[in-house]
N, C-alpha and C positions, 0 to 999 in steps of 0.2 A: 923150791921153785914155787912160786905163789901164782894162782890163775883164778881169772874171774871173766865172766860171760857177760856181754851186753848186746842189745838188738837195735838195729836201725828201723825206726818206726816210720812209716809214710814218706820216705825216700828223703826225708830231711832230718831225723832226730836220732841219735844214738846215745843211750845212757850206759856209763860204766857203773857196774853194780856194787863190788867192792874190792879194792885194790889194796895189796900189801904195800908197805914203804917201798921205794925206789931204792935199789941198789945199785951195786957194779954191774956193768953190762946194760945192753940196749933192751929196752922193752919191745917185745915183739907183739904185731896185731895181726892175728888170722882171719880173714874175711871170707865167709863160706857162701856160695851161691847154691841153694837147693832146688832151683826152678830148672827146667827144660829150656830157658832162654837165657841169651847173653845179657849182662847187667852193667849199666855204664850210667852216669850222672847222678847216681843216688849218694848222698853225702854223709858220712860217718863223722861223728862228733866226739871227740875226746875231750872230756872235762878236767880242768885244772885240778879241781877239789878231788877227783877220784884218784890222781897220781900220788897225791901224799908227797910232794917233793920235799927234799931237804932245804932247810933255809937259804943254802948257799947256791941252789938250783934255780936256774931263771927259765920258766915255763916259755917264754917266748924267744928262747935259743933254739928250742926244738924244731927239727925238720922232719919230715916222713919220707923213707926211703924205702923203694922196692927192694926185698931182702934178696931176691933172687938175681935180680940185674943190678944191685947195687946202685941204682939212680934215684935222685931224689926227686920227688912228686910235688906237683903245685899244691900248697896249704893255705890256709887262711886263719889267722887269729881274729877272734870276736870279743869285745868287751860286753858281755851281754847285759850286765846289771848297771852299767855307766859309771863305775868307780874309778875309770882312768887305767884299769889293768885288764888283761885279757882273761877271759874265762875258760874259752873253747878253743879248740883246734880243730878245723875242718879240713877233710881231704875226700877225694872221689876215687875209690877202687873200680877198676874195670876187669869182669871176670866172664870167662867163658860158661856155658852151661854146666850145671852139677860139677862145679870146680871150687877151688879156693886158692887164694894168695897170701902171702905173708909180707907185712910190713913194718920196719923199725922205727923207733924215734929215736933220733940221733942229734948230737951237736956238731955243727960244722961251722967252719969258716965263711963269714958273711959273703965273701968273693965267689964262693961255691954255691949259694943259695939260686934256685931257678929263678928266671924272671918272669914275672907274671903280670898279666893286664888285668885292669879294673872292668872285668866282663859284665860284673852284675853290678848296678848301680841305681840309685834312687836320690831324689830331693825334693825339697819344697821349691816350688818354683813363683817367688813374688813378681817377676817381670810379666808373668801372663796372669793377671790378677792373682791368684793363690791357689794353683794347683799343686797336686803331689804327682810326681810320676816316677815310673821305675821300668826297668828292663834288664834282659840279659842279652845272650847271643841270640835268641830264637824270637822273642816278642818284647812288646812294651806297652804299658797300661798307664792310666792316669784318672785320678777322681778329683773333686772340687772341695774347694775351702769356704770359710765363712765370708771373706769379703766378696766372693760371687754371688752367694746366696743373699747378702745385704743389698746387692746392686738391682736384684730382680726384685727384692721387696720393696727397695726405694724407687722403681722404675727407672732406674739408669741403665743405659745401653751396654751391652757386653757383658751382663752377669750370667751366670749359670745356676739353677737350683736343681741339683742332684745329688743323690748319694750312690748313683750307679756309677759302674766301672767300665771306664772307656777303654778300648782297643787302639793302640797304634799299630799299623800293619807295616813292619819293617820286612826288609828281604835282603839285609846285609847282616854281617854276623858283629861288625864293629857297633860301638855305641853310637846312638844318632840323637838322644833328649837333647842335650846342650846345643848340639848342631841345629836341629828344627826349631827350637824355641828361638835361637838367635836369628835364623832366616826369617821367622816368622815377625820378630820384633821390628825387622828393616822393612819387611812387605807383609802386612798382615794378611793372613789367610795362605800364606805359601806352604804350609804344611799340609794343606789339604790338595795339593798337586803332587803328583810322582815324579821327582826329578831323579829317578834312578834307583833310589833308597827305599822307596816305599811311601806312603802318606797316611794322614788320618782323614778318612772317609767313613768313620763307623759313627753312627748316629746314636747317642744314648738318651738325652732329653731325661725325662723322668722314668724311662725304663731301670730295669736292674743292670742291664749292659752285660757284662760277663762276670757274673757271679756277686752282684750286688744281694742285700738282705731285705726281708720283709718279715711281717708277720701277719697270718691270715685269721680273721675273726669272720664266722659265718661265711659268707661267699665273697667278702671284701678283703684285699691286701693293703695293709698299712706300711709306711715306709718311714725313713727319717729323713733329716735333711742333710746338708753338707757337713763335713767334720769341722769340729770346732778347734782343736790343735793337733800336732803332729811331733814325732820324735825319731829321728833318724837312729838306727842302731849300728848298722854297718853296711859298707859297700867292699867289693873286692873280687877276686878271680872266681870264687865260688859261689857267694851268695851276698844278696842284698835284704835287708829287712829294716821294718820300720813299724811304727805304733800310731794308729789315728784313734781320736777320741771324737764321740758325737753326744750332743746334748741329749737329755733324756726325751723319748717321743712317745705319743698316745697311740695305742691301738684299740679304739674303742671302748676307752676305760680302762685300759691295761697300761701301766706305766712300763716303758721299755728303755734298759740301760743298755750300751753297746760301746765296746772298745774292739777295734780290730788290729790283731798283729798279723801283720803281712809279709811273707818272705818269698822270694824268688832265686831259684838255685840255677847253677850253670847248666845248659844243656835240656832244661826242662820247658814246655809249652804252657804248664799250668803253674800260677802262683799258689802258694799254701795261704789259707786264710785261717788263723785261730779267732775265732769271736767270743770275746768274754761278755756274757749277757744275762741279765735278769728280768722276769717279767712274764716269759711264755715259756712252755715246754717244749715247743716244736718251733724252729726257725727256719723260714721259707728263704730259698736261695734261686735268684732266676738268671735266665738266659733271654736277652730279648728276641723277639719274633721279628721285628722290622716289619717287612711288607707281609708277612706271614704266608710266604711262597716257596719256603724251605721244607725240609724233611727232618722230622723229630724220631729221636729213638730213646725210648724210658726202659732203663734196666734198673729197676728198683732193687731187685735181687742181688745183683752183681755191684751195686752202689753207684752208677753213673747214669747221667743223661746228657744228650746231645742233640746240636741243631745243626744241620748243614744247609746252607741257603746260596742262592745267587747273590753275588755283592758287586755292585758296579759292572764292570766288564769281566769279572772273575767269580770266585766262589769262596766260601768261608764256612769253617767248622769252628762252633762254640761248644764248651763241657764243662761239666761239674762232676767231680768224682770224690766220693768218700769210702771209708772203709765199710766192708759188708756189716750190716746190721744197723748202720747209723741212720740210712734212709728209709723212712717209714712209708712214704709215698711220692707220687709226682704228679703235676697236673698240667695240662695244656690248655693254658688260660688265655681265652681270647675274649677282648673286650671293645666297644667303640671308642673307649677313652683312648686319646692320643698316647702313644708310647707305653701304654699299661698292658699290652699283651706281651706274656712272658711264658715260656716253658719253666715251671717251678719244681725244684726238688725239695721236699720236707724233710729235714733233718732233726733227729733227736737233740736235745739239750740235755747233757749230762754233767753235773757238777758246774753249773752256770758256763758251760763251754761248749762249743761246737768247733770241730776241725773239718775242712775239705778243701779241694784244689779245685781252680776255675782257670781257664785259659782258652786258647783258641789255634788254629792254623789257618793261615792264608794261601789258597793256591799258588799265587804268584811267588811266593817265598821258595818254594819246590820242596818244602819240609814233608808235608802229607797233602799231595795235590788231590785227593779224592776223598770221597767219603768212606769208601773202605779202607783205604790207608791211614785216615784219621781214627776210625773205629777200632782198627788194630792195634794203633797206639794206645787208645784209651783202655782196650782190654789188657794188654801189657802192663800198662801203669796200674790198673786195678790189681792185677795178679802181683806186682811188687809190693804195694803197700799192704796188702793182704798176706804175704810172705817176705816179710823183712830180711835183708841179710844178716846172718849170725855173725858176730864178730867176738872173738875169743882173745882176750887181753893177758899178755903172760908177763910177769917181771921177775927177772932173776934177783 
């Protein structure tokens, strides 16, 4: 029996450390929860390269099966490097407090494979200038591209100059991006009105929105312009992910480079941001304060900040979360400049990279309808990314 151990990092990443060559028999995956809270919606990654499959074995023929119940669970293949072949297999275990479960990698007839919906979706949206939008069953977001920027620079109506992250407030679990854009195309402004599924009434402007980045020099925050190019990696039942590139930008004489790798997994209210950057030792990540009539909560030692505010006829919570030790400070930054008041988290840049999570909860969705319930979710999220699931991989 050969055994290796790998760990789920940050709710979205698991890495197999060294696996022997697959022989006869099913590979068994034991997932352990060492916390006193139940665990769900944390994504385990099984890497094709670590399986060392025989030449006649097809990675994409594998399914994940609950070993006890002998039931197939929803999984998703991802072509991470864009070579046309899947590199990673994803699934989400569900565990009780201080417990473990076993899963098997099996090959089954295609007719027996579980039917899965594309709950996690993202795409470039050329019909609405050039947004990039993404969603799962809980939340939706968008940000803005170079055409929208050029329209502003050329004084053409309808443009948007912003690298902030917009929140689309959905209160249904099914996808709404395509539906809302189609509705807005026929009736401009339609998605700003709630027709029962939610609406876009979240103002971004030049603010950081929900997790946009900045660099602070002295007492000033410098920001990039719109993304310049995009690449969709995957959409599916468990995860959507994509990459946004930005033109180099200036922070008071410092040249900043920035590329955002963004993913959103099923069941999560927070998108994962992996920022590849040079030019600064600390990256500032912000939450817009809008009318500055909400309540802030700064927990630098625990690695999260949040803002709970009145929003229209309802309430809204936004947050940034990172692993403990990554946040060096936070700042409640208020200025008379339009849209530039933000609650900032100051995050360390290590090996030209910063990883954090940013997202929201809208009271009308019923997910976390109070400030207390939202902050309970953030505290549990923080516990999970700092105490990842332990995953033991056995091959016979």
